[in-house]
C-alpha positions as CSV (number, residue, x, y, z in Angstrom):
1,M,-34.6,37.1,-65.3
2,R,-32.5,40.0,-64.1
3,K,-31.6,42.5,-66.8
4,L,-28.4,44.7,-66.5
5,R,-27.4,47.7,-68.5
6,S,-24.3,46.4,-70.2
7,R,-22.3,49.6,-70.0
8,L,-22.6,49.4,-66.2
9,L,-21.8,45.7,-65.8
10,G,-19.1,44.9,-63.3
11,V,-17.5,41.5,-62.9
12,E,-15.2,40.6,-60.0
13,S,-13.7,37.1,-59.3
14,G,-11.4,35.5,-56.9
15,S,-9.9,32.2,-55.6
16,V,-9.4,31.4,-51.9
17,M,-7.9,28.5,-50.1
18,L,-10.6,27.8,-47.5
19,F,-8.7,25.5,-45.3
20,S,-5.8,22.9,-45.2
21,D,-6.9,20.9,-42.2
22,Y,-4.7,17.9,-42.8
23,Q,-1.6,20.0,-41.9
24,H,-2.8,20.6,-38.3
25,D,-5.4,17.9,-37.6
26,G,-8.2,20.4,-38.1
27,V,-11.9,19.6,-37.7
28,M,-12.5,19.0,-41.4
29,W,-9.8,16.3,-41.4
30,T,-10.4,14.7,-37.9
31,G,-14.0,15.5,-37.1
32,E,-17.3,13.8,-37.8
33,G,-20.8,14.9,-38.1
34,P,-21.9,18.4,-39.3
35,R,-19.0,20.8,-39.9
36,E,-18.9,24.2,-41.5
37,F,-16.3,26.8,-42.6
38,R,-17.2,30.4,-43.5
39,K,-15.1,33.0,-45.2
40,V,-16.2,36.6,-45.7
41,I,-15.3,38.0,-49.1
42,E,-15.2,41.7,-49.6
43,F,-15.4,43.2,-53.1
44,D,-12.6,45.6,-54.2
45,E,-15.4,48.2,-54.8
46,P,-19.1,47.9,-54.0
47,F,-21.6,47.2,-56.7
48,S,-24.5,49.7,-57.0
49,S,-27.1,47.0,-56.5
50,M,-27.2,43.4,-55.3
51,P,-24.8,41.3,-57.5
52,M,-25.2,37.7,-58.6
53,V,-22.6,35.5,-57.1
54,Q,-21.5,32.0,-58.2
55,V,-19.1,29.8,-56.2
56,G,-17.5,26.5,-57.0
57,L,-14.8,24.1,-55.9
58,S,-11.4,24.5,-57.7
59,L,-9.5,22.1,-55.4
60,W,-10.9,19.3,-53.3
61,D,-8.7,16.8,-51.5
62,F,-10.9,14.2,-49.7
63,D,-9.9,11.0,-47.9
64,K,-10.5,8.1,-50.2
65,A,-11.6,5.9,-47.3
66,T,-14.7,8.0,-46.4
67,N,-17.8,9.2,-48.2
68,Q,-17.3,12.4,-50.1
69,R,-19.9,14.9,-49.1
70,A,-19.8,18.7,-49.7
71,D,-22.0,21.7,-49.9
72,I,-20.7,25.1,-51.0
73,F,-22.6,28.3,-51.6
74,A,-22.7,32.0,-51.1
75,E,-25.0,33.6,-48.5
76,M,-25.5,37.1,-47.1
77,V,-24.8,38.6,-50.6
78,N,-24.8,42.4,-50.6
79,P,-23.2,45.1,-52.7
80,E,-20.0,45.0,-50.6
81,G,-19.4,41.3,-50.4
82,F,-20.8,37.9,-49.3
83,A,-20.1,34.9,-47.1
84,L,-18.6,31.8,-48.8
85,V,-19.9,28.8,-46.9
86,F,-18.5,25.2,-47.1
87,R,-20.2,22.3,-45.3
88,T,-19.7,18.6,-44.8
89,W,-21.2,15.9,-42.6
90,G,-21.0,12.3,-41.6
91,D,-17.7,10.5,-41.7
92,T,-16.3,12.7,-44.5
93,R,-12.6,13.7,-44.1
94,I,-11.4,16.7,-46.0
95,A,-7.7,17.5,-46.2
96,R,-8.1,20.9,-48.1
97,V,-10.5,22.9,-50.2
98,R,-10.0,25.9,-52.5
99,A,-13.0,27.8,-53.9
100,D,-13.4,30.1,-56.9
101,W,-16.1,32.8,-57.1
102,I,-17.4,35.3,-59.6
103,A,-19.8,38.2,-59.0
104,F,-21.8,40.1,-61.7
105,G,-23.7,43.2,-61.1
106,E,-24.3,46.8,-61.9
107,V,-21.7,49.3,-61.0
108,K,-21.7,53.1,-60.6
109,D,-21.1,55.1,-63.8
110,D,-18.4,57.9,-63.7
111,D,-21.2,60.2,-64.8
112,D,-23.4,59.4,-61.8
113,W,-23.5,62.1,-59.2
114,V,-25.7,63.0,-56.2
115,L,-27.1,66.4,-55.3
116,E,-26.8,67.3,-51.7
């Protein structure tokens, strides 16, 4: 378990449309096999240590005639941001996907200062 000092807890969240491939016959809509989309997310201000990041689908528009396969996760998490990754495979056809995310972590206190 990671324990955070509550007075220094920062929370940031966001929502991002990852793609809308049905509009332009993109690879998620027309392709087959392994496919991946990545979006770099930068925090408004850096956390003072590695934050915990949770991601999830808030809109998924799949073709009803194919199998619905999806994998969504955060990777390369650091105090400045992370990469939001969405993957699919096989015959799955995806028209569009929106993802929501939330990051929790320690932030700098106004009373913190560094001697040089």
